Wavefront OBJ file of the C-alpha trace (Angstrom):
o trace
v -2.402 33.433 -31.164
v -4.145 33.321 -27.741
v -7.815 32.482 -27.956
v -10.597 34.824 -26.852
v -11.909 33.993 -23.398
v -14.089 35.521 -20.721
v -12.367 37.625 -18.041
v -11.767 35.823 -14.753
v -14.026 36.426 -11.785
v -12.945 38.980 -9.211
v -10.355 37.414 -6.925
v -9.544 34.578 -9.307
v -5.751 34.195 -9.816
v -4.575 35.416 -13.222
v -2.669 33.109 -15.552
v 0.861 34.132 -16.668
v 1.079 36.168 -19.855
v 1.388 33.910 -22.901
v 4.923 33.957 -24.275
v 3.603 34.877 -27.728
v 2.623 38.268 -26.281
v 6.332 39.236 -26.256
v 6.403 39.000 -30.048
v 3.527 41.492 -30.237
v 5.107 43.951 -27.772
v 8.751 43.949 -28.899
v 8.225 45.981 -32.124
v 6.374 48.579 -30.043
v 9.383 49.406 -27.808
v 10.904 52.253 -29.945
v 7.520 53.970 -30.248
v 6.830 53.499 -26.531
v 10.157 55.128 -25.626
v 9.284 58.222 -27.660
v 5.739 58.417 -26.293
v 6.863 57.931 -22.695
v 9.538 60.608 -23.052
v 6.993 63.084 -24.445
v 4.376 62.405 -21.756
v 6.840 62.303 -18.860
v 8.480 65.616 -19.760
v 5.052 67.179 -20.203
v 3.843 65.931 -16.810
v 7.151 66.320 -14.953
v 8.994 69.341 -16.460
v 12.001 68.768 -14.187
v 12.867 65.707 -16.273
v 13.006 67.801 -19.452
v 16.305 69.263 -18.229
v 17.755 65.818 -17.502
v 16.581 64.395 -20.840
v 18.337 67.233 -22.674
v 21.464 67.214 -20.522
v 24.699 65.207 -20.524
v 22.977 62.137 -18.989
v 20.365 61.887 -21.749
v 21.908 58.751 -23.305
v 22.116 56.947 -19.957
v 18.490 57.799 -19.146
v 17.341 56.614 -22.563
v 19.278 53.386 -22.047
v 17.617 52.889 -18.669
v 14.118 53.346 -20.099
v 14.935 51.011 -22.993
v 16.324 48.392 -20.606
v 13.245 48.581 -18.375
v 10.917 47.984 -21.337
v 13.103 45.330 -22.989
v 13.571 43.406 -19.732
v 9.792 43.248 -19.254
v 9.277 41.842 -22.745
v 12.227 39.436 -22.302
v 10.679 38.159 -19.078
v 7.375 37.491 -20.847
v 9.242 35.547 -23.543
v 11.444 33.768 -20.976
v 10.416 34.049 -17.308
v 13.937 33.059 -16.270
v 15.655 35.875 -18.191
v 18.177 37.888 -16.176
v 18.130 41.677 -15.939
v 21.298 42.738 -14.080
v 21.933 45.734 -16.357
v 18.367 46.960 -15.875
v 18.671 46.615 -12.090
v 21.823 48.727 -11.940
v 20.416 51.419 -14.248
v 17.241 51.666 -12.154
v 19.310 52.017 -8.980
v 21.214 54.822 -10.686
v 17.921 56.557 -11.479
v 17.321 56.620 -7.722
v 20.820 57.971 -7.128
v 20.233 60.785 -9.613
v 17.055 61.785 -7.749
v 19.015 61.919 -4.505
v 21.827 63.955 -6.080
v 19.267 66.422 -7.446
v 17.667 66.781 -4.027
v 14.227 65.469 -5.035
v 11.943 63.002 -3.300
v 11.089 59.803 -5.176
v 7.450 60.781 -5.783
v 8.126 62.242 -9.235
v 10.229 59.281 -10.359
v 7.634 56.777 -9.173
v 4.919 58.836 -10.836
v 6.894 58.749 -14.096
v 7.142 54.948 -13.843
v 3.372 54.634 -13.384
v 2.712 57.054 -16.212
v 4.891 54.867 -18.430
v 2.904 51.814 -17.300
v -0.381 53.483 -18.274
v 1.027 54.351 -21.693
v 2.172 50.728 -22.134
v -1.271 49.480 -21.099
v -2.900 51.801 -23.606
v -0.621 50.392 -26.316
v -1.413 46.821 -25.188
v -5.135 47.450 -25.588
v -4.513 48.603 -29.146
v -2.509 45.444 -29.820
v -5.291 43.385 -28.256
v -7.824 44.773 -30.693
v -5.414 44.343 -33.598
v -4.736 40.659 -32.850
v -8.129 39.804 -31.310
v -6.554 38.937 -27.966
v -8.833 37.818 -25.159
v -9.799 40.358 -22.449
v -8.155 38.091 -19.876
v -4.775 38.541 -21.618
v -5.051 42.346 -21.406
v -6.195 42.115 -17.788
v -3.227 39.893 -17.004
v -0.940 42.369 -18.784
v -2.235 45.241 -16.644
v -1.719 43.256 -13.453
v 1.765 42.161 -14.542
v 2.957 45.571 -15.680
v 1.954 47.340 -12.453
v 3.619 44.583 -10.418
v 6.689 45.199 -12.590
v 6.503 48.921 -11.755
v 6.593 48.020 -8.054
v 9.817 46.148 -8.786
v 11.323 49.156 -10.604
v 10.388 51.455 -7.732
v 12.058 49.137 -5.233
v 15.289 49.172 -7.259
v 15.301 52.976 -7.440
v 14.661 53.193 -3.693
v 17.799 51.118 -3.167
v 19.901 53.572 -5.169
v 18.262 56.547 -3.463
v 18.905 55.072 -0.013
v 22.570 54.447 -0.855
v 23.134 58.126 -1.622
v 21.160 59.316 1.395
v 23.167 57.058 3.709
v 26.448 58.456 2.428
v 25.409 62.091 2.073
v 24.868 62.524 5.807
v 28.546 62.109 6.640
v 30.551 62.341 3.429
v 31.666 65.545 1.762
v 32.315 63.420 -1.334
v 28.571 62.912 -1.726
v 28.064 66.676 -1.773
v 30.822 66.955 -4.345
v 29.179 64.365 -6.594
v 25.966 66.325 -6.332
v 27.894 69.491 -7.134
v 29.436 67.883 -10.219
v 26.009 66.676 -11.322
v 24.521 70.151 -10.992
v 27.437 71.911 -12.700
v 26.602 69.770 -15.734
v 22.895 70.600 -15.563
v 21.377 71.993 -18.742
v 20.532 74.834 -18.696
v 23.184 75.858 -16.141
v 21.945 76.519 -12.618
v 22.217 80.044 -11.136
v 25.670 80.973 -9.886
v 24.325 81.532 -6.355
v 23.066 77.926 -6.189
v 26.411 76.531 -7.326
v 28.305 78.835 -4.951
v 26.224 77.603 -2.001
v 27.005 73.969 -2.859
v 30.697 74.812 -3.294
v 30.738 76.105 0.268
v 29.057 72.937 1.555
v 31.529 70.801 -0.390
v 34.561 72.825 0.717
v 35.434 73.300 -2.942
v 36.438 76.521 -4.716
v 34.673 77.173 -8.021
v 37.426 77.644 -10.648
v 37.386 80.195 -13.451
v 37.929 77.341 -15.934
v 37.705 73.570 -15.872
v 38.483 70.561 -18.054
v 35.999 67.698 -18.262
v 37.361 64.153 -18.670
v 35.154 61.430 -20.185
v 36.199 58.007 -18.913
v 35.857 54.623 -20.493
v 34.166 51.918 -18.460
v 35.015 49.956 -16.460
v 36.695 52.580 -14.298
v 39.635 51.387 -12.132
v 38.586 50.834 -8.505
v 41.533 52.831 -7.210
v 40.877 55.929 -9.318
v 39.581 58.084 -6.449
v 42.671 57.466 -4.329
v 44.999 58.834 -7.037
v 43.037 61.961 -7.958
v 44.015 65.412 -6.712
v 41.838 66.580 -3.834
v 40.148 69.311 -5.896
v 39.101 66.993 -8.778
v 35.379 66.266 -8.825
v 34.587 62.673 -9.810
v 31.579 60.441 -10.328
v 32.957 57.078 -11.469
v 29.849 55.090 -10.514
v 27.456 56.348 -13.220
v 26.911 54.774 -16.664
v 29.073 57.457 -18.360
v 31.711 58.278 -15.718
v 33.561 61.582 -15.825
v 35.875 63.920 -13.927
v 36.033 67.684 -13.555
v 39.600 68.971 -13.320
v 39.871 72.627 -12.224
v 41.806 74.672 -14.791
v 43.639 73.370 -17.877
v 45.471 70.053 -18.028
v 48.964 71.016 -16.924
v 51.847 68.557 -16.952
v 51.199 67.843 -13.264
v 47.527 67.144 -13.963
v 48.501 64.812 -16.811
v 50.743 62.826 -14.475
v 47.898 62.629 -11.949
v 45.532 61.246 -14.604
v 48.134 58.703 -15.721
v 48.406 57.410 -12.148
v 44.654 57.371 -11.569
v 43.585 55.792 -14.859
v 46.364 53.248 -15.294
v 45.688 51.333 -18.530
v 42.179 52.818 -18.926
v 41.649 55.340 -21.719
v 39.920 58.728 -21.542
v 39.081 61.843 -23.547
v 39.806 65.373 -22.324
v 37.177 67.930 -23.227
v 37.898 71.530 -24.132
v 38.904 73.754 -21.189
v 35.912 76.030 -20.551
v 34.236 78.100 -17.820
v 32.147 75.879 -15.479
v 28.936 77.216 -17.035
v 29.963 75.508 -20.302
v 31.076 72.224 -18.700
v 28.067 70.358 -20.126
v 29.241 71.231 -23.655
v 32.780 70.098 -22.864
v 31.717 66.666 -21.593
v 29.260 66.254 -24.495
v 32.073 66.832 -27.006
v 34.372 64.476 -25.088
v 31.781 61.697 -25.173
v 31.264 62.275 -28.881
v 35.003 61.811 -29.421
v 34.803 58.534 -27.454
v 32.078 57.386 -29.845
v 34.173 58.379 -32.873
v 37.112 56.434 -31.429
v 34.833 53.398 -31.164
v 33.852 53.966 -34.808
v 37.568 54.152 -35.717
v 37.190 57.651 -37.107
v 39.589 59.098 -34.505
v 42.706 57.119 -33.463
v 42.676 55.778 -29.913
v 45.265 56.739 -27.281
v 45.490 56.668 -23.467
v 44.350 60.318 -23.384
v 42.765 61.941 -26.435
v 42.161 65.712 -26.546
v 38.967 67.151 -28.016
v 40.925 70.278 -28.906
v 42.790 68.255 -31.555
v 39.568 67.109 -33.253
v 37.233 70.111 -33.289
v 36.901 70.127 -37.086
v 36.066 66.419 -37.118
v 33.473 66.953 -34.367
v 31.879 69.748 -36.375
v 31.878 67.834 -39.659
v 30.285 64.762 -38.053
v 27.762 66.562 -35.874
v 24.868 65.557 -38.151
v 25.823 62.827 -40.661
v 22.320 62.714 -42.168
v 22.437 66.451 -42.905
v 25.899 66.094 -44.450
v 24.643 63.277 -46.667
v 21.781 65.513 -47.769
v 24.195 68.374 -48.502
v 26.471 66.081 -50.502
v 23.526 64.705 -52.476
v 22.471 68.244 -53.390
v 25.922 69.478 -54.387
v 26.861 66.324 -56.311
v 23.484 65.856 -57.992
v 24.898 66.684 -61.488
v 27.003 63.489 -61.236
v 24.040 61.204 -60.539
v 23.768 60.049 -64.127
v 27.270 58.560 -64.147
v 28.150 54.965 -63.363
v 29.002 54.302 -59.719
v 32.697 53.599 -60.387
v 33.186 56.685 -62.569
v 31.298 58.854 -60.092
v 33.442 57.604 -57.187
v 36.673 58.354 -59.083
v 35.535 61.876 -59.906
v 34.320 62.564 -56.370
v 37.576 61.353 -54.788
v 39.577 63.488 -57.227
v 37.377 66.466 -56.397
v 37.823 65.892 -52.651
v 41.620 65.910 -52.854
v 41.686 68.811 -55.312
v 39.242 71.041 -53.469
v 40.717 70.399 -50.009
v 44.414 70.740 -50.960
v 44.281 73.339 -53.769
v 47.347 71.438 -55.027
v 48.440 71.210 -58.692
v 47.491 68.168 -60.748
v 50.863 66.490 -60.169
v 50.453 66.491 -56.382
v 46.794 65.446 -56.578
v 47.882 62.593 -58.840
v 50.496 61.482 -56.309
v 47.883 61.476 -53.538
v 45.506 59.417 -55.679
v 48.154 57.172 -57.257
v 47.307 58.261 -60.817
v 49.052 60.270 -63.554
v 48.699 64.059 -63.536
v 47.111 63.889 -67.002
v 44.397 61.621 -65.554
v 43.749 64.215 -62.870
v 43.428 66.978 -65.492
v 41.021 64.843 -67.493
v 38.864 64.199 -64.416
v 38.893 67.885 -63.457
v 37.677 68.821 -66.956
v 34.888 66.273 -66.538
v 33.994 67.796 -63.172
v 33.905 71.289 -64.676
v 31.578 70.016 -67.378
v 29.152 68.470 -64.881
v 29.383 70.864 -61.942
v 30.022 74.112 -63.819
v 29.775 77.246 -61.636
v 29.531 75.166 -58.437
v 33.327 74.812 -58.518
v 33.932 78.550 -58.513
v 30.973 79.846 -56.475
v 32.300 80.373 -52.886
v 29.162 79.036 -51.157
v 28.919 75.911 -53.297
v 32.666 75.290 -53.086
v 32.584 75.537 -49.267
v 29.548 73.213 -49.110
v 31.284 70.704 -51.373
v 34.481 70.710 -49.316
v 32.660 70.347 -45.989
v 30.424 67.540 -47.272
v 33.265 65.616 -48.932
v 35.536 65.917 -45.907
v 32.745 64.658 -43.658
v 31.862 61.717 -45.915
v 35.541 60.825 -46.196
v 35.802 60.748 -42.384
v 32.808 58.401 -42.319
v 34.510 56.197 -44.912
v 31.725 56.657 -47.458
v 33.481 58.676 -50.141
v 30.888 60.176 -52.476
v 28.413 57.354 -51.959
v 25.240 58.290 -50.143
l 1 2 3 4 5 6 7 8 9 10 11 12 13 14 15 16 17 18 19 20 21 22 23 24 25 26 27 28 29 30 31 32 33 34 35 36 37 38 39 40 41 42 43 44 45 46 47 48 49 50 51 52 53 54 55 56 57 58 59 60 61 62 63 64 65 66 67 68 69 70 71 72 73 74 75 76 77 78 79 80 81 82 83 84 85 86 87 88 89 90 91 92 93 94 95 96 97 98 99 100 101 102 103 104 105 106 107 108 109 110 111 112 113 114 115 116 117 118 119 120 121 122 123 124 125 126 127 128 129 130 131 132 133 134 135 136 137 138 139 140 141 142 143 144 145 146 147 148 149 150 151 152 153 154 155 156 157 158 159 160 161 162 163 164 165 166 167 168 169 170 171 172 173 174 175 176 177 178 179 180 181 182 183 184 185 186 187 188 189 190 191 192 193 194 195 196 197 198 199 200 201 202 203 204 205 206 207 208 209 210 211 212 213 214 215 216 217 218 219 220 221 222 223 224 225 226 227 228 229 230 231 232 233 234 235 236 237 238 239 240 241 242 243 244 245 246 247 248 249 250 251 252 253 254 255 256 257 258 259 260 261 262 263 264 265 266 267 268 269 270 271 272 273 274 275 276 277 278 279 280 281 282 283 284 285 286 287 288 289 290 291 292 293 294 295 296 297 298 299 300 301 302 303 304 305 306 307 308 309 310 311 312 313 314 315 316 317 318 319 320 321 322 323 324 325 326 327 328 329 330 331 332 333 334 335 336 337 338 339 340 341 342 343 344 345 346 347 348 349 350 351 352 353 354 355 356 357 358 359 360 361 362 363 364 365 366 367 368 369 370 371 372 373 374 375 376 377 378 379 380 381 382 383 384 385 386 387 388 389 390 391 392 393 394 395 396 397 398 399 400 401 402 403
């Protein structure tokens, strides 16, 4: 632990932060992220829309990377931060796409620095750190903010340089604003459509892309497809439904890369469509939904609904299956799996037995046991629906009746 020392005189160079300070700061990162989000959205309401929109995960990742990279640098001054650099440049690009100056973004960075300094002072008191360590932290963190601002200016300048002469830049901005939550007024979107030489369709299909995105994707897309392949969660907007011709276009553009097609919706609901598509991508990664070159959300709406809130489903299952809590784990699992197949198929005991690989008489015995423990829950419509939904969801998660 660093020893207590007197603060340096004014103008005296500060020593580097002791590496042990990283160990004190790292556990604070999750709490800092929450506190910074709360304070930033309170001070800069325009960021509340972004933090609740389709880019929320990418923004959270950027904030987490900025904080983690600072702590990593304290622990190892030679640590690299390429991912952080790119995310901070993309923050600047988002500001340019939204038509804002960088003042708000830079103000948010400095607000985050003040919150971090406040937390560091608390840690200093907790661990009896010397005032010079906290002073060094303050100096280091605001120098770090200057570095973050410079990275965002780079991203902002990139967009500004292109936007002057490229219609594609206007179209990226248009795509970004179509996905804004809540949706922007129709007049605003219509004005941008005119500037982008793009006709607003009655319906559209959002496509969530896996990274990395092929370099040649833009060259193979139809002229009216809006694309932003350079963001952390790249996506396309295809006017109208995915016809056979559109499917062929996507096959050419994506090559071996995989994607998920959202539900075809009016443009005002595009943010929902891309959110569902990204959720399906996550479920593919979790091996809940089978992978394929192009997966359709429309084929997995029930799965999306059942897995919207796994913690709530677990709570529902615990409530409905509470009468079985006194049983041994193995017996409880057998009864719950029998109940799942029975309640979801409404099949006779012989068919349930075939699905479970047991004799029909075993199924009847288990069902009598379930009737004894669960009683009216098996016949009450509300309880029966809750049981089926919870058991289907837990089965999709691979947890059976265990919670």
